[in-house]
C-alpha positions, 0 to 999 in steps of 0.5 A: 917934565916932558911929553913926547910922541912917537915917530909914528905919531909925528909922521901922522901929525906932519901929514895932516898939518901938510894936508891942512896947509897950516899948523905948528903942531898939536895942543894936548891938555886935559879937561874935567869929565867922565866917570873918572874925572879927567879926559885928554883933549887933543887938537891941531894948533895953528899958533903958540899961546904965550903960556904954552909949554913946548916940547918937540919930538921928531920935528913936531911940536907938542903944546901943553897948558901949564894947568894940564902939565901936572896930569900929563907929564911923562906922557907919550903920545902914540898913533895906533891902528887896531883892526879898522880903527886908528887914532892917538893913544896916550901912555901916561905913567901917572894914570892910576885908573881908567874908566870902562869906556876908556874916555876918562882917567884918574891920576 
C-alpha cells in the first residue's frame, strides 16, 4: 500500500508549511459526498495521530487514516497549474467513475 506525491506537489507543500511556520505534512482522506459517493479531503497537518498511516516522498509526510486507505491506495498527489487555476490533482488508479463536476468519485 502506498500514497505518493510528485516533486511539484512536495515543493508546494514545503513552501506552504514554511510560510505557515508549522506543520508536519498533509492529511489525505475521503469523505462520503457528491453524486458519485466519495470526495477527497486534503488538509495541512500539524501533528500525527496515533492511527495515521504515514507515507513520505520528497521530504514530505502524507498522513492517511486507515478507513480512507482502501479507497486511495496507489494514489499520486500532484500540484498542477492549468491556465489561471492551480491546485492539487489526484491520480487514483482505483477510480472507476467521476461525477461531471469533478467533485466526487466512485471506486
